[in-house]
N, C-alpha and C positions, 0 to 999 in steps of 0.2 A: 247185496246190491250189483258188486266188481263182477259177481262172477254171470249176470244176467247175460251180457252183449256176449261174454265169448261162448258159454254155452249157445248162442242164439247162432254164432259165426260159422261153429263146426257145425251145426245142424245145417246151414247153408252149404257150407264147401261140402258135407257129404251130398246134397243134392244137386248141388255142382256134377260131381264124380259120376254120378248115378247119372246124368242127364237129363233130371228132371228139376232143374228147379225154374224153369216158367210153369209148371204143373202145380208145383208145393209152394205158397208164400209162407216165408219164416215173419214169424212176428210174435207181438206178448200184450198183454189187458194191462191196462193199469188204472189204479180208482180215482175217482174226481176228484180226490183229494191234496193229485201231485201240482193241482194247480194253486197259488197263494193268494191269487184274484181274479174271478169269474164274471163278474156285474159293473158296470158292463159289459157286453163282450170283448167292445177294444182293445179294455186294459186286462184281459185274459193275460197271465202271466203263471208260467211254473214256480214252484218252490225257489229261492235259493239256493237251500243245502243237496234238493236233488238234479239240478241244474248240471253235476257234472257227472252225474250217468245218463242224463237224459240227452244232453248234447251229442256223445256219439252214437246213443241208440237210433238220434233223429238223423246222424249220419250214414249210418246203416241203411234206415229205412228210403233214406232218398238212393244212396248206391243200388237195393236191391229192389227197389221200384215196388217196394211195400209199404200196406197202409196204417198207419199208426191205430191201435183199439183205447177204448177209451170205455168204462162205464159210470154210464151218465144215469141218475132218478130223481129226474123233477120231485119224488116223493120225500124225499126229507127234506128239500128245500120247505116244501110246504108242511109238512107235521112239523120245522121246527120253526115256522112263522106263518100259521094258519089267516092269523089279524093283518099279514099283511101283504101276501100273495094269494092275489085269486084262485078259484079254484078252477074255474074256467082254462085260466093262463096253464097251468101243466094240465088239464086234459082235454087240450085239444079244441077248446068248445069257444063261442062267436065271445069276440073280448075287446075292449081298445085295448088293450095292448100294450107294449112298450115301446121308445125310442132312444135309440144308443145315443149318447150329445155327443161321441166321436166321431162316427161316418152318420148318422141321420139315416142310419134304418133303420126301419120297424119290425118287431118281434110279437107275433101274435102266438107263441108260445114258447115255454122255458127250455125243454129241451133243441129243440133251434139256437136257441142261444150258447146254450151250453156247448152246444159242437162249436159256434162262434167263436166261442174261449178259448177252445182248444186251438183250433186253428191263429189264433192271434197269437198266442205265448208261443206255436209252432214258426210262427213269422218274426216274431221277436225275438228269435234265436238263431237269424237268418235263413230259413227254409219256407219257401213260395211251392215247392214240389212235391209235397206230402199229401195225400190222402187219411182225413180222418173216418173211421167208420165206429159205430156203436157194438160194442161186445156184447152190451148186459145194460137191457133198459126193461125196465114191468112196474107191474102195482100192485101192492099186493090186496088179501080178499078176506085180510082179517089182521088186527094187529091187538097190540096190548091199549088198555082205556088209555094212556096218553099217546100210541101215536092214532091221532086228527088224519080221516079221511079214509083208512085201511079195510075200505068194504066192497063187496063183489060188485056192487053199482057202480063206484069208481073202476076201480079194474075191469072194467068191460067196456065202459066208454074209455079208458085211455087205448086201449089195446086193437080196441074197434078202432076208433079213429086213428091211431098209429099206424094202421096196416092199412085204410083207406088211404093215405098220405105216401105209404109206400107204392101203392099200387096207381098214384097220381106220379110217381115219379118226380117225387117235388124236391128240392133242393132250399138250401140255408138263403138267406139274405145274404149272407156277405159272402158265399159259393154259387150265385146262381147256375153254374153248370155243373156241378158236381152232386147228381141224385142223392137222397142220405141211402145210407146202406146198414140193415140196425139188424143185431142177433136179438131176440124177444128172449127175457129171462120172465119164467123157465116152463118146461113143457109141464112137468109134475111139481105138486104140493111135495116138499122135504119134509113128510110128518116126524123125524126124529132127532133134525137139526138143531143146536141149540141155538141161544139169543134171545129175542125176543121176538113175540106171538109171527110177528111180520113176516121173520126168516124163512118160518113155515109154510108161510099161504103166499108164495108167489106164483104158483102155478096155473095152468090152462085146465089141468086135467089133477084129480085126487090121486091117491097111490095105486086105488084100485080100478083105474082107469076111466069114471066114470067123470066126465065133465064138472070144472067148477062154475062156468057161464059159457054162454053160448057166444064166441065174433064171428061165426059165420066160416070154418072152417070143417071140412066136409070131411066122412068119416067117423071112425069112434072106435074106443077101446075094449074090445071083450073084457068080463071080471079074470084076472088073473090070478089065481092061487099057486104059493108055492111051496113044496113040500120039499120033504131032503131028498127023495127017492126020483125025484124031478128035473134037480139045480142047475143042470144042463139045458133043459129044454126051455123052463121057465126062462131063463137069461137070455137063449137062444130066439124066446119068440119077445121080448122085452126088445132087446136089440133089432129085432125085424119093426118091431111094432116104433119104436123109437125113430126106425128111418122110412117108417112110411111116411108121421107125422108132418115130418120133415120135408119130405118130400112134397108135402100135401102145402105146406107151407111156402115152401119155395117156387113151389106152380102159381099157387094166389100171387108172386107179388110180379110174375110174368105181364 
């Protein structure tokens, strides 16, 4: 952990020397577990053992005007407490929502509450000049028996509703002037990834290029056959395909 900030500073200084510091942003992604408290959002706080590392990072972000990235997955919270957390609340569907008693702000979905919890944690360390962006969020289309809610239907609802809110340039209750900026995890199912079944089933597409479900993105991926004699061509095609899909995703947000 102590090497993270020096590495970021080295990259940033190299970009400055090349005249590219305005074109390339230097940042790093964090697990949501760096928070010791996230509910209600106004109680957001970083873990005490991590503050010695996070405080200098925040200073760096403020200095370089780079965003603070967080990986946020409402699925995990719902999976652990399905009896207490309404499914509609985590899937961006109509629901009564929740009120933050500290701010009296109303939240109609968990992801926005998680984002604001990070904002409040940053504010508690003295910064109101840093933008929070979601470097990962998503919903698995399949899981183990104890991974409640991991279905293709819920994954489609989560990502489809999230895409609609991005298109509407929505912002969180505590930061109404800052539209949410999100990267969805993931493009492909990682069929060889270890761990629970959900870890292999976050993708919008299967490894062969066929869609797991349809969330309205245009285009398709033809079947990809990787052979030993054509690895270079296959890899180039994969990179090209990923680039095209990312471009479609970004264009859909405009």
